[in-house]
KOLLUMLUM-136752 format. One record per residue (C-alpha): residue number from 1; residue in one letter; chain; x, y, z. Coordinates in steps of 0.2 Angstrom, whole numbers, padded with zeros to 4 digits, always signed. Example, Ala and Ser with C-alpha at 12.3 -4.5 7.8 and 13.67 -1.06 7.14 Angstrom:
<pts>
+-----+------+-----+-------+-------+-------+
! seq ! type ! mol !     X !     Y !     Z !
+-----+------+-----+-------+-------+-------+
!   1 !    a !   A ! +0062 ! -0022 ! +0039 !
!   2 !    s !   A ! +0068 ! -0005 ! +0036 !
+-----+------+-----+-------+-------+-------+
</pts>
This chain:
<pts>
+-----+------+-----+-------+-------+-------+
! seq ! type ! mol !     X !     Y !     Z !
+-----+------+-----+-------+-------+-------+
!   1 !    x !   A ! +0533 ! +0625 ! +0275 !
!   2 !    x !   A ! +0517 ! +0620 ! +0265 !
!   3 !    x !   A ! +0507 ! +0631 ! +0276 !
!   4 !    x !   A ! +0517 ! +0646 ! +0271 !
!   5 !    x !   A ! +0510 ! +0643 ! +0255 !
!   6 !    x !   A ! +0489 ! +0644 ! +0263 !
!   7 !    x !   A ! +0487 ! +0660 ! +0269 !
!   8 !    x !   A ! +0472 ! +0660 ! +0281 !
!   9 !    x !   A ! +0463 ! +0672 ! +0292 !
!  10 !    x !   A ! +0478 ! +0677 ! +0302 !
!  11 !    x !   A ! +0489 ! +0682 ! +0289 !
!  12 !    x !   A ! +0475 ! +0691 ! +0284 !
!  13 !    x !   A ! +0471 ! +0700 ! +0299 !
!  14 !    x !   A ! +0491 ! +0703 ! +0298 !
!  15 !    x !   A ! +0491 ! +0713 ! +0285 !
!  16 !    x !   A ! +0474 ! +0721 ! +0290 !
!  17 !    x !   A ! +0478 ! +0729 ! +0304 !
!  18 !    x !   A ! +0492 ! +0742 ! +0301 !
!  19 !    x !   A ! +0479 ! +0751 ! +0289 !
!  20 !    x !   A ! +0475 ! +0758 ! +0305 !
!  21 !    x !   A ! +0494 ! +0766 ! +0308 !
!  22 !    x !   A ! +0487 ! +0779 ! +0295 !
!  23 !    x !   A ! +0472 ! +0784 ! +0303 !
!  24 !    x !   A ! +0481 ! +0784 ! +0320 !
!  25 !    x !   A ! +0495 ! +0797 ! +0312 !
!  26 !    x !   A ! +0481 ! +0809 ! +0311 !
!  27 !    x !   A ! +0466 ! +0807 ! +0318 !
!  28 !    x !   A ! +0475 ! +0801 ! +0338 !
!  29 !    x !   A ! +0481 ! +0820 ! +0339 !
!  30 !    x !   A ! +0467 ! +0830 ! +0333 !
!  31 !    x !   A ! +0459 ! +0830 ! +0349 !
!  32 !    x !   A ! +0477 ! +0838 ! +0357 !
!  33 !    x !   A ! +0480 ! +0851 ! +0343 !
!  34 !    x !   A ! +0475 ! +0865 ! +0356 !
!  35 !    x !   A ! +0487 ! +0859 ! +0368 !
!  36 !    x !   A ! +0500 ! +0858 ! +0357 !
!  37 !    x !   A ! +0494 ! +0877 ! +0349 !
!  38 !    x !   A ! +0496 ! +0881 ! +0368 !
!  39 !    x !   A ! +0512 ! +0875 ! +0370 !
!  40 !    x !   A ! +0523 ! +0883 ! +0358 !
!  41 !    x !   A ! +0510 ! +0899 ! +0355 !
!  42 !    x !   A ! +0528 ! +0910 ! +0359 !
!  43 !    x !   A ! +0535 ! +0903 ! +0342 !
!  44 !    x !   A ! +0533 ! +0914 ! +0328 !
!  45 !    x !   A ! +0521 ! +0905 ! +0317 !
!  46 !    x !   A ! +0516 ! +0892 ! +0328 !
!  47 !    x !   A ! +0500 ! +0892 ! +0322 !
!  48 !    x !   A ! +0506 ! +0887 ! +0304 !
!  49 !    x !   A ! +0519 ! +0875 ! +0311 !
!  50 !    x !   A ! +0508 ! +0867 ! +0323 !
!  51 !    x !   A ! +0494 ! +0859 ! +0314 !
!  52 !    x !   A ! +0509 ! +0852 ! +0301 !
!  53 !    x !   A ! +0514 ! +0841 ! +0315 !
!  54 !    x !   A ! +0496 ! +0833 ! +0310 !
!  55 !    x !   A ! +0494 ! +0834 ! +0290 !
!  56 !    x !   A ! +0515 ! +0831 ! +0287 !
!  57 !    x !   A ! +0512 ! +0812 ! +0288 !
!  58 !    x !   A ! +0499 ! +0811 ! +0274 !
!  59 !    x !   A ! +0509 ! +0826 ! +0263 !
!  60 !    x !   A ! +0524 ! +0812 ! +0262 !
!  61 !    x !   A ! +0514 ! +0796 ! +0260 !
!  62 !    x !   A ! +0508 ! +0805 ! +0245 !
!  63 !    x !   A ! +0524 ! +0810 ! +0238 !
!  64 !    x !   A ! +0534 ! +0793 ! +0246 !
!  65 !    x !   A ! +0522 ! +0780 ! +0242 !
!  66 !    x !   A ! +0527 ! +0779 ! +0223 !
!  67 !    x !   A ! +0547 ! +0775 ! +0229 !
!  68 !    x !   A ! +0541 ! +0763 ! +0245 !
!  69 !    x !   A ! +0532 ! +0753 ! +0230 !
!  70 !    x !   A ! +0547 ! +0752 ! +0221 !
!  71 !    x !   A ! +0558 ! +0746 ! +0235 !
!  72 !    x !   A ! +0544 ! +0733 ! +0237 !
!  73 !    x !   A ! +0549 ! +0725 ! +0221 !
!  74 !    x !   A ! +0567 ! +0728 ! +0223 !
!  75 !    x !   A ! +0572 ! +0720 ! +0239 !
!  76 !    x !   A ! +0556 ! +0713 ! +0242 !
!  77 !    x !   A ! +0542 ! +0714 ! +0256 !
!  78 !    x !   A ! +0542 ! +0707 ! +0270 !
!  79 !    x !   A ! +0559 ! +0712 ! +0278 !
!  80 !    x !   A ! +0555 ! +0729 ! +0272 !
!  81 !    x !   A ! +0539 ! +0731 ! +0281 !
!  82 !    x !   A ! +0546 ! +0723 ! +0298 !
!  83 !    x !   A ! +0557 ! +0736 ! +0298 !
!  84 !    x !   A ! +0545 ! +0748 ! +0294 !
!  85 !    x !   A ! +0535 ! +0742 ! +0310 !
!  86 !    x !   A ! +0550 ! +0748 ! +0321 !
!  87 !    x !   A ! +0555 ! +0764 ! +0313 !
!  88 !    x !   A ! +0535 ! +0768 ! +0313 !
!  89 !    x !   A ! +0536 ! +0764 ! +0333 !
!  90 !    x !   A ! +0552 ! +0773 ! +0336 !
!  91 !    x !   A ! +0548 ! +0791 ! +0326 !
!  92 !    x !   A ! +0530 ! +0789 ! +0330 !
!  93 !    x !   A ! +0534 ! +0789 ! +0351 !
!  94 !    x !   A ! +0551 ! +0802 ! +0349 !
!  95 !    x !   A ! +0537 ! +0817 ! +0352 !
!  96 !    x !   A ! +0538 ! +0811 ! +0368 !
!  97 !    x !   A ! +0554 ! +0815 ! +0371 !
!  98 !    x !   A ! +0557 ! +0830 ! +0360 !
!  99 !    x !   A ! +0555 ! +0848 ! +0364 !
! 100 !    x !   A ! +0561 ! +0857 ! +0349 !
! 101 !    x !   A ! +0545 ! +0857 ! +0338 !
! 102 !    x !   A ! +0559 ! +0858 ! +0322 !
! 103 !    x !   A ! +0564 ! +0840 ! +0328 !
! 104 !    x !   A ! +0545 ! +0835 ! +0333 !
! 105 !    x !   A ! +0543 ! +0840 ! +0316 !
! 106 !    x !   A ! +0556 ! +0831 ! +0307 !
! 107 !    x !   A ! +0549 ! +0815 ! +0318 !
! 108 !    x !   A ! +0533 ! +0816 ! +0310 !
! 109 !    x !   A ! +0540 ! +0817 ! +0294 !
! 110 !    x !   A ! +0548 ! +0800 ! +0298 !
! 111 !    x !   A ! +0530 ! +0792 ! +0303 !
! 112 !    x !   A ! +0523 ! +0797 ! +0285 !
! 113 !    x !   A ! +0539 ! +0788 ! +0277 !
! 114 !    x !   A ! +0538 ! +0774 ! +0287 !
! 115 !    x !   A ! +0517 ! +0774 ! +0285 !
! 116 !    x !   A ! +0518 ! +0774 ! +0266 !
! 117 !    x !   A ! +0530 ! +0759 ! +0267 !
! 118 !    x !   A ! +0518 ! +0750 ! +0277 !
! 119 !    x !   A ! +0504 ! +0755 ! +0268 !
! 120 !    x !   A ! +0509 ! +0751 ! +0252 !
! 121 !    x !   A ! +0520 ! +0732 ! +0257 !
! 122 !    x !   A ! +0502 ! +0726 ! +0268 !
! 123 !    x !   A ! +0492 ! +0729 ! +0252 !
! 124 !    x !   A ! +0503 ! +0723 ! +0240 !
! 125 !    x !   A ! +0507 ! +0707 ! +0252 !
! 126 !    x !   A ! +0487 ! +0706 ! +0251 !
! 127 !    x !   A ! +0488 ! +0706 ! +0233 !
! 128 !    x !   A ! +0501 ! +0692 ! +0233 !
! 129 !    x !   A ! +0494 ! +0682 ! +0246 !
! 130 !    x !   A ! +0475 ! +0680 ! +0241 !
! 131 !    x !   A ! +0466 ! +0681 ! +0225 !
! 132 !    x !   A ! +0446 ! +0681 ! +0220 !
! 133 !    x !   A ! +0435 ! +0684 ! +0232 !
! 134 !    x !   A ! +0446 ! +0682 ! +0246 !
! 135 !    x !   A ! +0458 ! +0696 ! +0239 !
! 136 !    x !   A ! +0442 ! +0709 ! +0237 !
! 137 !    x !   A ! +0438 ! +0704 ! +0255 !
! 138 !    x !   A ! +0454 ! +0707 ! +0263 !
! 139 !    x !   A ! +0456 ! +0723 ! +0252 !
! 140 !    x !   A ! +0439 ! +0730 ! +0255 !
! 141 !    x !   A ! +0441 ! +0728 ! +0276 !
! 142 !    x !   A ! +0454 ! +0741 ! +0274 !
! 143 !    x !   A ! +0443 ! +0754 ! +0270 !
! 144 !    x !   A ! +0429 ! +0747 ! +0285 !
! 145 !    x !   A ! +0446 ! +0744 ! +0297 !
! 146 !    x !   A ! +0451 ! +0761 ! +0293 !
! 147 !    x !   A ! +0435 ! +0771 ! +0298 !
! 148 !    x !   A ! +0432 ! +0761 ! +0313 !
! 149 !    x !   A ! +0447 ! +0766 ! +0320 !
! 150 !    x !   A ! +0446 ! +0784 ! +0316 !
! 151 !    x !   A ! +0431 ! +0783 ! +0328 !
! 152 !    x !   A ! +0443 ! +0772 ! +0342 !
! 153 !    x !   A ! +0459 ! +0786 ! +0340 !
! 154 !    x !   A ! +0448 ! +0801 ! +0340 !
! 155 !    x !   A ! +0440 ! +0796 ! +0358 !
! 156 !    x !   A ! +0459 ! +0790 ! +0366 !
! 157 !    x !   A ! +0466 ! +0804 ! +0360 !
! 158 !    x !   A ! +0454 ! +0815 ! +0370 !
! 159 !    x !   A ! +0456 ! +0804 ! +0385 !
! 160 !    x !   A ! +0475 ! +0801 ! +0384 !
! 161 !    x !   A ! +0476 ! +0820 ! +0381 !
! 162 !    x !   A ! +0471 ! +0823 ! +0398 !
! 163 !    x !   A ! +0486 ! +0817 ! +0406 !
! 164 !    x !   A ! +0496 ! +0830 ! +0395 !
! 165 !    x !   A ! +0497 ! +0832 ! +0377 !
! 166 !    x !   A ! +0513 ! +0819 ! +0374 !
! 167 !    x !   A ! +0504 ! +0806 ! +0380 !
! 168 !    x !   A ! +0495 ! +0800 ! +0365 !
! 169 !    x !   A ! +0511 ! +0798 ! +0355 !
! 170 !    x !   A ! +0515 ! +0782 ! +0365 !
! 171 !    x !   A ! +0501 ! +0773 ! +0355 !
! 172 !    x !   A ! +0514 ! +0773 ! +0342 !
! 173 !    x !   A ! +0519 ! +0761 ! +0350 !
! 174 !    x !   A ! +0505 ! +0747 ! +0343 !
! 175 !    x !   A ! +0516 ! +0746 ! +0328 !
! 176 !    x !   A ! +0526 ! +0734 ! +0338 !
! 177 !    x !   A ! +0513 ! +0722 ! +0341 !
! 178 !    x !   A ! +0509 ! +0722 ! +0323 !
! 179 !    x !   A ! +0526 ! +0719 ! +0317 !
! 180 !    x !   A ! +0524 ! +0704 ! +0332 !
! 181 !    x !   A ! +0509 ! +0699 ! +0318 !
! 182 !    x !   A ! +0518 ! +0699 ! +0303 !
! 183 !    x !   A ! +0533 ! +0692 ! +0310 !
! 184 !    x !   A ! +0523 ! +0675 ! +0316 !
! 185 !    x !   A ! +0509 ! +0674 ! +0303 !
! 186 !    x !   A ! +0518 ! +0678 ! +0285 !
! 187 !    x !   A ! +0531 ! +0673 ! +0274 !
! 188 !    x !   A ! +0543 ! +0684 ! +0260 !
! 189 !    x !   A ! +0530 ! +0682 ! +0246 !
! 190 !    x !   A ! +0533 ! +0674 ! +0229 !
! 191 !    x !   A ! +0527 ! +0672 ! +0211 !
! 192 !    x !   A ! +0523 ! +0656 ! +0215 !
! 193 !    x !   A ! +0511 ! +0663 ! +0231 !
! 194 !    x !   A ! +0502 ! +0674 ! +0216 !
! 195 !    x !   A ! +0499 ! +0660 ! +0207 !
! 196 !    x !   A ! +0512 ! +0669 ! +0191 !
! 197 !    x !   A ! +0526 ! +0658 ! +0184 !
! 198 !    x !   A ! +0543 ! +0668 ! +0187 !
! 199 !    x !   A ! +0558 ! +0668 ! +0197 !
! 200 !    x !   A ! +0557 ! +0668 ! +0216 !
! 201 !    x !   A ! +0571 ! +0680 ! +0221 !
! 202 !    x !   A ! +0564 ! +0700 ! +0221 !
! 203 !    x !   A ! +0575 ! +0715 ! +0214 !
! 204 !    x !   A ! +0560 ! +0716 ! +0198 !
! 205 !    x !   A ! +0565 ! +0735 ! +0193 !
! 206 !    x !   A ! +0558 ! +0730 ! +0175 !
! 207 !    x !   A ! +0544 ! +0741 ! +0168 !
! 208 !    x !   A ! +0543 ! +0734 ! +0153 !
! 209 !    x !   A ! +0525 ! +0726 ! +0152 !
! 210 !    x !   A ! +0517 ! +0739 ! +0165 !
! 211 !    x !   A ! +0500 ! +0744 ! +0161 !
! 212 !    x !   A ! +0503 ! +0762 ! +0163 !
! 213 !    x !   A ! +0490 ! +0767 ! +0152 !
! 214 !    x !   A ! +0477 ! +0759 ! +0161 !
! 215 !    x !   A ! +0483 ! +0764 ! +0178 !
! 216 !    x !   A ! +0485 ! +0783 ! +0173 !
! 217 !    x !   A ! +0465 ! +0781 ! +0170 !
! 218 !    x !   A ! +0463 ! +0771 ! +0186 !
! 219 !    x !   A ! +0476 ! +0787 ! +0196 !
! 220 !    x !   A ! +0464 ! +0800 ! +0187 !
! 221 !    x !   A ! +0451 ! +0791 ! +0193 !
! 222 !    x !   A ! +0458 ! +0788 ! +0212 !
! 223 !    x !   A ! +0462 ! +0806 ! +0214 !
! 224 !    x !   A ! +0445 ! +0810 ! +0208 !
! 225 !    x !   A ! +0436 ! +0800 ! +0218 !
! 226 !    x !   A ! +0449 ! +0802 ! +0235 !
! 227 !    x !   A ! +0440 ! +0822 ! +0234 !
! 228 !    x !   A ! +0426 ! +0817 ! +0235 !
! 229 !    x !   A ! +0430 ! +0804 ! +0250 !
! 230 !    x !   A ! +0438 ! +0816 ! +0262 !
! 231 !    x !   A ! +0423 ! +0829 ! +0261 !
! 232 !    x !   A ! +0411 ! +0823 ! +0271 !
! 233 !    x !   A ! +0425 ! +0818 ! +0284 !
! 234 !    x !   A ! +0435 ! +0834 ! +0285 !
! 235 !    x !   A ! +0418 ! +0845 ! +0281 !
! 236 !    x !   A ! +0402 ! +0837 ! +0290 !
! 237 !    x !   A ! +0405 ! +0846 ! +0305 !
! 238 !    x !   A ! +0408 ! +0863 ! +0298 !
! 239 !    x !   A ! +0389 ! +0861 ! +0289 !
! 240 !    x !   A ! +0382 ! +0855 ! +0304 !
! 241 !    x !   A ! +0390 ! +0869 ! +0314 !
! 242 !    x !   A ! +0382 ! +0881 ! +0300 !
! 243 !    x !   A ! +0365 ! +0873 ! +0306 !
! 244 !    x !   A ! +0366 ! +0877 ! +0323 !
! 245 !    x !   A ! +0377 ! +0864 ! +0328 !
! 246 !    x !   A ! +0389 ! +0873 ! +0341 !
! 247 !    x !   A ! +0393 ! +0859 ! +0352 !
! 248 !    x !   A ! +0412 ! +0849 ! +0347 !
! 249 !    x !   A ! +0406 ! +0834 ! +0356 !
! 250 !    x !   A ! +0387 ! +0835 ! +0348 !
! 251 !    x !   A ! +0396 ! +0838 ! +0330 !
! 252 !    x !   A ! +0409 ! +0823 ! +0332 !
! 253 !    x !   A ! +0396 ! +0811 ! +0339 !
! 254 !    x !   A ! +0385 ! +0815 ! +0326 !
! 255 !    x !   A ! +0398 ! +0814 ! +0311 !
! 256 !    x !   A ! +0403 ! +0796 ! +0317 !
! 257 !    x !   A ! +0385 ! +0791 ! +0314 !
! 258 !    x !   A ! +0385 ! +0796 ! +0297 !
! 259 !    x !   A ! +0402 ! +0788 ! +0294 !
! 260 !    x !   A ! +0394 ! +0772 ! +0298 !
! 261 !    x !   A ! +0387 ! +0771 ! +0281 !
! 262 !    x !   A ! +0407 ! +0769 ! +0275 !
! 263 !    x !   A ! +0410 ! +0753 ! +0285 !
! 264 !    x !   A ! +0390 ! +0747 ! +0277 !
! 265 !    x !   A ! +0395 ! +0752 ! +0260 !
! 266 !    x !   A ! +0410 ! +0743 ! +0261 !
! 267 !    x !   A ! +0401 ! +0726 ! +0268 !
! 268 !    x !   A ! +0389 ! +0729 ! +0253 !
! 269 !    x !   A ! +0404 ! +0731 ! +0241 !
! 270 !    x !   A ! +0410 ! +0715 ! +0247 !
! 271 !    x !   A ! +0393 ! +0705 ! +0241 !
! 272 !    x !   A ! +0394 ! +0713 ! +0223 !
! 273 !    x !   A ! +0412 ! +0716 ! +0220 !
! 274 !    x !   A ! +0411 ! +0702 ! +0203 !
! 275 !    x !   A ! +0402 ! +0717 ! +0195 !
! 276 !    x !   A ! +0409 ! +0726 ! +0181 !
! 277 !    x !   A ! +0420 ! +0740 ! +0187 !
! 278 !    x !   A ! +0412 ! +0755 ! +0178 !
! 279 !    x !   A ! +0395 ! +0748 ! +0184 !
! 280 !    x !   A ! +0401 ! +0750 ! +0201 !
! 281 !    x !   A ! +0408 ! +0764 ! +0198 !
! 282 !    x !   A ! +0392 ! +0773 ! +0192 !
! 283 !    x !   A ! +0383 ! +0766 ! +0208 !
! 284 !    x !   A ! +0395 ! +0774 ! +0217 !
! 285 !    x !   A ! +0398 ! +0790 ! +0211 !
! 286 !    x !   A ! +0379 ! +0792 ! +0207 !
! 287 !    x !   A ! +0375 ! +0790 ! +0227 !
! 288 !    x !   A ! +0389 ! +0802 ! +0234 !
! 289 !    x !   A ! +0379 ! +0815 ! +0219 !
! 290 !    x !   A ! +0364 ! +0813 ! +0228 !
! 291 !    x !   A ! +0374 ! +0813 ! +0247 !
! 292 !    x !   A ! +0382 ! +0827 ! +0241 !
! 293 !    x !   A ! +0364 ! +0836 ! +0235 !
! 294 !    x !   A ! +0355 ! +0830 ! +0250 !
! 295 !    x !   A ! +0367 ! +0841 ! +0259 !
! 296 !    x !   A ! +0368 ! +0855 ! +0251 !
! 297 !    x !   A ! +0348 ! +0859 ! +0252 !
! 298 !    x !   A ! +0348 ! +0855 ! +0272 !
! 299 !    x !   A ! +0337 ! +0867 ! +0281 !
! 300 !    x !   A ! +0341 ! +0857 ! +0298 !
! 301 !    x !   A ! +0353 ! +0843 ! +0302 !
! 302 !    x !   A ! +0340 ! +0827 ! +0300 !
! 303 !    x !   A ! +0343 ! +0830 ! +0282 !
! 304 !    x !   A ! +0360 ! +0836 ! +0280 !
! 305 !    x !   A ! +0364 ! +0819 ! +0289 !
! 306 !    x !   A ! +0354 ! +0808 ! +0279 !
! 307 !    x !   A ! +0363 ! +0816 ! +0264 !
! 308 !    x !   A ! +0380 ! +0811 ! +0273 !
! 309 !    x !   A ! +0375 ! +0794 ! +0277 !
! 310 !    x !   A ! +0369 ! +0790 ! +0257 !
! 311 !    x !   A ! +0385 ! +0800 ! +0253 !
! 312 !    x !   A ! +0397 ! +0789 ! +0265 !
! 313 !    x !   A ! +0388 ! +0773 ! +0257 !
! 314 !    x !   A ! +0393 ! +0776 ! +0242 !
! 315 !    x !   A ! +0410 ! +0781 ! +0247 !
! 316 !    x !   A ! +0411 ! +0764 ! +0256 !
! 317 !    x !   A ! +0410 ! +0757 ! +0243 !
! 318 !    x !   A ! +0420 ! +0766 ! +0229 !
! 319 !    x !   A ! +0438 ! +0766 ! +0241 !
! 320 !    x !   A ! +0438 ! +0748 ! +0237 !
! 321 !    x !   A ! +0432 ! +0747 ! +0219 !
! 322 !    x !   A ! +0447 ! +0759 ! +0214 !
! 323 !    x !   A ! +0460 ! +0747 ! +0225 !
! 324 !    x !   A ! +0453 ! +0732 ! +0219 !
! 325 !    x !   A ! +0453 ! +0737 ! +0199 !
! 326 !    x !   A ! +0471 ! +0745 ! +0201 !
! 327 !    x !   A ! +0478 ! +0728 ! +0210 !
! 328 !    x !   A ! +0467 ! +0717 ! +0197 !
! 329 !    x !   A ! +0479 ! +0724 ! +0184 !
! 330 !    x !   A ! +0497 ! +0718 ! +0190 !
! 331 !    x !   A ! +0507 ! +0705 ! +0193 !
! 332 !    x !   A ! +0519 ! +0699 ! +0206 !
! 333 !    x !   A ! +0533 ! +0706 ! +0199 !
! 334 !    x !   A ! +0527 ! +0726 ! +0199 !
! 335 !    x !   A ! +0512 ! +0725 ! +0210 !
! 336 !    x !   A ! +0523 ! +0735 ! +0223 !
! 337 !    x !   A ! +0524 ! +0748 ! +0211 !
! 338 !    x !   A ! +0506 ! +0748 ! +0205 !
! 339 !    x !   A ! +0501 ! +0747 ! +0224 !
! 340 !    x !   A ! +0514 ! +0763 ! +0228 !
! 341 !    x !   A ! +0505 ! +0774 ! +0213 !
! 342 !    x !   A ! +0489 ! +0771 ! +0219 !
! 343 !    x !   A ! +0493 ! +0773 ! +0238 !
! 344 !    x !   A ! +0502 ! +0790 ! +0231 !
! 345 !    x !   A ! +0484 ! +0794 ! +0223 !
! 346 !    x !   A ! +0473 ! +0794 ! +0237 !
! 347 !    x !   A ! +0484 ! +0802 ! +0248 !
! 348 !    x !   A ! +0484 ! +0816 ! +0234 !
! 349 !    x !   A ! +0467 ! +0816 ! +0233 !
! 350 !    x !   A ! +0465 ! +0818 ! +0253 !
! 351 !    x !   A ! +0477 ! +0833 ! +0251 !
! 352 !    x !   A ! +0468 ! +0841 ! +0236 !
! 353 !    x !   A ! +0450 ! +0838 ! +0246 !
! 354 !    x !   A ! +0450 ! +0854 ! +0258 !
! 355 !    x !   A ! +0456 ! +0866 ! +0244 !
! 356 !    x !   A ! +0444 ! +0859 ! +0230 !
! 357 !    x !   A ! +0430 ! +0864 ! +0244 !
! 358 !    x !   A ! +0436 ! +0879 ! +0249 !
! 359 !    x !   A ! +0437 ! +0886 ! +0231 !
! 360 !    x !   A ! +0421 ! +0878 ! +0227 !
! 361 !    x !   A ! +0414 ! +0888 ! +0243 !
! 362 !    x !   A ! +0421 ! +0905 ! +0238 !
! 363 !    x !   A ! +0413 ! +0902 ! +0221 !
! 364 !    x !   A ! +0396 ! +0899 ! +0227 !
! 365 !    x !   A ! +0397 ! +0909 ! +0244 !
! 366 !    x !   A ! +0395 ! +0895 ! +0256 !
! 367 !    x !   A ! +0400 ! +0879 ! +0261 !
! 368 !    x !   A ! +0382 ! +0871 ! +0260 !
! 369 !    x !   A ! +0381 ! +0877 ! +0240 !
! 370 !    x !   A ! +0396 ! +0870 ! +0238 !
! 371 !    x !   A ! +0392 ! +0854 ! +0241 !
! 372 !    x !   A ! +0379 ! +0857 ! +0228 !
! 373 !    x !   A ! +0394 ! +0860 ! +0217 !
! 374 !    x !   A ! +0402 ! +0841 ! +0222 !
! 375 !    x !   A ! +0384 ! +0834 ! +0219 !
! 376 !    x !   A ! +0386 ! +0841 ! +0200 !
! 377 !    x !   A ! +0404 ! +0835 ! +0200 !
! 378 !    x !   A ! +0403 ! +0816 ! +0206 !
! 379 !    x !   A ! +0386 ! +0816 ! +0194 !
! 380 !    x !   A ! +0399 ! +0819 ! +0181 !
! 381 !    x !   A ! +0408 ! +0805 ! +0188 !
! 382 !    x !   A ! +0393 ! +0794 ! +0188 !
! 383 !    x !   A ! +0387 ! +0798 ! +0168 !
! 384 !    x !   A ! +0406 ! +0796 ! +0160 !
! 385 !    x !   A ! +0405 ! +0777 ! +0172 !
! 386 !    x !   A ! +0389 ! +0775 ! +0163 !
! 387 !    x !   A ! +0395 ! +0779 ! +0147 !
! 388 !    x !   A ! +0412 ! +0767 ! +0151 !
! 389 !    x !   A ! +0398 ! +0752 ! +0153 !
! 390 !    x !   A ! +0393 ! +0754 ! +0137 !
! 391 !    x !   A ! +0412 ! +0749 ! +0131 !
! 392 !    x !   A ! +0412 ! +0731 ! +0142 !
! 393 !    x !   A ! +0422 ! +0735 ! +0154 !
! 394 !    x !   A ! +0429 ! +0722 ! +0163 !
! 395 !    x !   A ! +0424 ! +0714 ! +0180 !
! 396 !    x !   A ! +0435 ! +0715 ! +0193 !
! 397 !    x !   A ! +0445 ! +0700 ! +0193 !
+-----+------+-----+-------+-------+-------+
</pts>
């Protein structure tokens, strides 16, 4: 059993791969959205209900993640995670057999609830097993893997969609493969794994000692950062269309090239993750600001894509900075709740992002000028982080 106190590469990998399930929930189905709209076009309000098939899991993650963290601290992590994989696979594949759109939407709510548990528990367990640079590496890896998997799932969904809109839902059964990896290479974490001296049993429910004030500050920065993080991923194809790129395939290809910046940014973060947190945030928000500014002033696709790339480079650094910042504050007995609160905050930012961009677009008369507004917002974030540097902000430990 001593090997269970020495997590290795396969332990980290088994907890890293499940982050792709959160990407799968939306991206896999995006290419088949027109087919689903055609299938249910006779239903009143279909143009409202059908897109919710894609988006309702993300809303469930935003709302349920704090509860998932509470459950993880009370019942323990591993067993709950294993059952979450089973639930994800069952409800994820269900639309293959369902015909009623309300039943499909209910299954998608189930996907969102299972997804919240998987995201929170895997992040928590990485924090339980690893410390220092190793923890930073695996947490940062979630950003890179999620970004790369988005490119894979978009193309996979399009290819499988040729066999009917129900076919891509079979991919949700891949959660069972991840269940097998977690079953083989993990064990129920205890305080001793995390280096804390405390009871090994779960059932942690006390909020005494929880760094609520600091966590609320991180939550505020996370929601703000998430709004900026998702802007390019959601809006870049629309911006390219305004610049004359009308072919969806070409727009998707160009966007995927810019998205490589997220992966590279994650790698850069892994090299400098020991820097003080406010120094990292100042650099990252400044890069977002520069990227948005170039996008707002672009006259054709090349400077626009350069701006997208710089922006995504900063975004790839920002996400692991925020996550490691939150996890570094938490001891074992409250790590699940902290991870759940952070995950919920990041998902809320994802939900708000398109709304914020729409409001900015209406205020300034176009999407490209709206990127200028976001540049100013990111610059304010960089200046505030720079002010934080003068207050002896700690390094991420």
